[in-house]
N, C-alpha and C positions, 0 to 999 in steps of 0.2 A: 288595273283589276276589273273581274267583272262582278258586276253589283248584283249579285243573284240572291231568288229563294233559295421603318416606316417602309417604305418600299424595299423589294427585292433587290439586292446589290447587283444583280446579272445586268448586264446592258440590253436594251431592246435588239440589239444585234445578236448577242449570244442567245437570248431567249428565242428569236424567230430562228435560229440555226437547230436549238433543241426542238423545238415544236415541228419544225419540219422534220426531224427523224422520227418522233413521236407520231405525227400523222400518217407518216408512210409507213410503219411498222404496223398501224391500225388499220388501213384500208388497203395496203399491199400497192400502193401509187405513189407517183410523185406530187407533191403539194403545189398544184398551179396558184393556188390562191394564195402563197404567202406572200410577205409584204416586198421582196425582192421582185415577184412575179405580178404584182398589183400594178394596174394600170389603170384604174376607173378615178374618174374627176370626182374632188369633192365640192367644187365650186357649185353653188346652189343653181342648177338648171334653169334656163329659160321656158323651157316648154315643157318639163314633166319632171318627176321623182322616181321613176321607174329603177333606177339605182338600189332602192331600198327592199330586199326581198327578205323576209324575217319572220320571226316566231318571238314570244316573249317565253323567259324560262322565269319560274315562279317559285316562291316558298308557298308550300300548302296551304299554309294560312291566307291565301290571296294577297300576299305582300303588306298585308294590314298587321304591323307588330309594333310592340311596345318594347322590344328588346330584339337582338340580334337577328337579322334576317338568315335563314337557312333554304338556301335554293334546293330543290327536290333532287336528290342522289349526293348531295354534299353533306358535310358535318361542321357545324362551328368548332369541334375540337382539331380540326386538321389544319396542317401546317400551311405555309405558302406553298411548299412543293407538293404536298398532297392534293392541295385544292386544284393548283395549276394543272397536275396531271389528270385528274378527274374531269376537269372542265374541258380540258384537250381532247379527251374522248367524246364527250358529250356534244361539244361544239361541230368537230368532226362528224358526228353521226347525224346533225341537223343538216349539215351540207350533203353527206351520202345518201341521205333516205330521202329529204325533200328538195335538194337544191338551193337551201337557203345561203344568203350570204349577211344577214343583219341578226342581230339579237338585242332584245330589250330587255332590262336589267334594273331591279329596284334598289335604292339604297334610303336610309334613315339614320338619323343622327347617332343613334346606338351603334350601328354597324360601323360607321365613319369614323367616329369620335373615340374609338377604343383599341384596344389590342388586336380585335379581330380584321380591323381594317386592313392589316398588312396580310392577312391571308385571302380575304375577299377580293384585293386586288389581283389575285391569283385567276380569277374568273375574267376579269377585264382584259388583263394580260395576255391570258391564252386565247381570247376570241381575237385580239387585235393582232397577236401574232400570226393568226390564221388567215388575216386579211379580212376579217369580219368587221362590218359596221358594229359599234356598239352604242346603243341608247340608253343612257344611264338617266333614270327618272327618280323622284324623290315622291314617296308613300308617305302619306300620315299614319296615325296610329290605330288601334282599332277600339272598340268599346265607345265609352262618350266622345272620347278623341275622333271619331269617325264621323267629321262632320264635315267636310268639305274645306277645310281652312287648315292653313299652315299651324301646326300643333303648337309650337314652342319658337319665336323667330330668336331667341337669343342663341338656341341651337341650329336652327336653319342655315343663318348665314355663315355661321364657322364651319359646320358641315361641307356647304358648297366650295369654301374656301380652301379646303383640303381636298376636295376632289377636283375643282379645276387647277389648283397649283398639280396635281399629280400627272393630270391629262391634257391640258392646256395645248400641248405640244406634240400629241397624239394626233394624228389625222383620221385615225378610226374612231374616236371617240367623239359623240355628240351628246348635248346635255340638254335635259328636259326639267326646266325648273320644278314641275308639279304636276303629277296626274290627278286629274279631274278635280279641278278647284271649284267644287260645285257650291261651297259656302260663299263664294263672293259673286257679287252682282258682274256682268259683263265688263263693265268698264273698272271697277275695283279690281279684277283681273288683270286686265292689260295695264294696268299703274303697276302691279307688282312685276309684271314679266318685262314691262319697260326699265323698272328698277334693277333687275336683274342682269337686264344688257348693261346698264350703265354702270353697275358695279363690277360687272366683270368683261369691260370695254375691249380687252385684249383678247377675248376668244372670238375667233371670226363668226360673224351672223351667220354662214351657213355651216355652221356646227351646233346651231342651236335649236330645238323643235320647243315652238310655244304651244302648248295645250289648247284646244278649243275651250271655250267657257263652259260652265256647267260640268257636265260628266263627259268633257272633252266632246259634246255631242254637236256641237255647230262650230266652224272656224270662220264664218262671216265675219263677225265682230273683230276678231283679232288681224283678220287678215286687211281690214280696210282702216286699221289704226295706224300711221306713218310711223310711230315710235319702234313700232316692230318689224318695219321694212327689213329684207334681206335674209329671214329667218324661215324655216321649214316650221309647216303647222301642223299639229297631230289630230286626228279626229276619231273617236271611237263609235262604234255601230255594231249593235246586237238585234238578234232575232227575236229574242224575248221579250224586248221591247213593246210587241204587239203579240196579241193572241194568232191572229190570222192576217195576214194580207198577200194578195197575188204577187207575182213576178213584177209586174209593171209598178204595183203601189210600191214595193221595196226599193225599186230602182229610182222612182219620184222621190221616195222618202230621204234616200242616200243623197240625192243630186240636190236636193234644196238646201242640206246643211252643209254642202261645199260652196253652192254659190259658183261663182267665177274665178275660185281660189285653187281649183285643181292642181295648176303648175307648181303650187308650193307645200301641198296637201300630202300626208303620208297618215296613212289608217294604220295606227300602230297598237290598235286593238279591235277584232271582231272575230267572232267565234261562233260555233254551234255545236251541238252533240256529236259526238264523234265516236262514243263506246256504246250505242245504241242500235246499230245495226241500218242507220240512213245509208241509203246510196244516192249521192249528189251528182252520179254522174249520168242519172235518167230523169226525165222531166215526169214531176209528181205534182200536179197543180193544186191538189187537196192537202199536201203537207207545205205549213207554214216555214219548217227549216230548211227543207230543200229549197223554196221559192224564195227564199233569204239568202241563201249561199250562192245559188247560181245568179241572182241578180246582182249582189254585191261583187262577185268574182269578175262577172262579166263588164260591171260599171268601172271597176279599177284597172281592168284591161283597156277598155274604152278610151277613158280619161288618162291614161297612161300614169297612174297613180301608185305609188309604192304602198307596200301594206305588209304589216308586222302581226301574226296570227296570235289570238289568245285562246288557251296557252299552246306552245311548242311543247313545253314540258311542265306539267304541276300533278302530282302526286294525288291521286283519288279524284280527280276532276276529270267527269264525262266530257268536257270540251277538249280534252288534253289529245292533240293529234300523235304525239308521242308518248312511248312508255318505257319505264326503264327496264333493261335486262343486263344480262353480265352478273359480276361480283359488285359487292361495294366498292372494292379497290379498283376495279376496272370496269367502270359502266358502261354500257353502250344503249341503244335506243331501237326500238320496234314501231312501227307505222299501227296503230291503232284504226286507221279507215282509209282503205287506199283510194276511195273515191275523194275524202276530203282531201288528201293528198294532190290528187290531181287538179282539184278546184283552186288550191294554192298556185301550182305549176302553170294553171291558164291563166290565173290573174297577174301571174309572175311574167305572161308573155310565150309559155311554153305549151305542149299538149293540143288538145283537142276539146271541142266545143261538146257541150250536153247532149246526149241521143234523144231523140224526140219520142 
């Protein structure tokens, strides 16, 4: 989150066939990223995390909720089939508009432990069936519960029991035990992450994202903990953390938070204003956000780090790089800032450097 002012009865093979038809109808092309065509390795790489090129798909409430999560463009009254159909289109739009192959999604106990879980699984299934990598992350509640601690451990562990049971055999799904665990000390958070790994020991470690300590704002301590070896590490980094910094200062700020752990680290949240008219394709040294976006995307590319923008889609968020178009039943997306999309492409190994 940006901290600013049971299962379907159809088999995965059948779902994959259905989604291939749906996406072909939406885009007018064959589905090169379908499970049958997917060939990327899911073993933790020895040298980089560039396989993760993604966006966050969020609830308009910033994913902090004491009830059901409702991702932008979806409805909690939708059936599995309706959710799957809408999510299929939105995931296809992330790929078509941005070239993304990864989506990060929130969960909480309210969403997982009730009847809506069957429908919500339609989002995860639709993404997985299109060959997307899916990072599923726990978000705490809102109000007084928004304190950086797990809200209720008696609900937290059963929630993960359900999610892991459903997706432990889906190689596209990755598990992030908690988003921004800032209530805990670095040691306390590492202890919880280690407990998660031991509790779900059958989950391959290269399908787990251990959040950096604090607001996911540094990965150096979790990287150094031998109990967490073999996992990915997730980092968050935002331009609003400073009123102003130069390009070089932003590069330095980011690198100190990563340390020598870039080969395990994915920036699964970073973002800047996209609906205010800023041009991220041109050097503008007097603008903090332009400096920030250019610095971090250059650095992700240099360090061969994966990155997941916040947010790809969130209704009424000025940072959202996509906005809903189409109808309620047949949603599609439009890009809010082409220069922002250009910088994502650059971070992901495509495109051109900024103009001088």
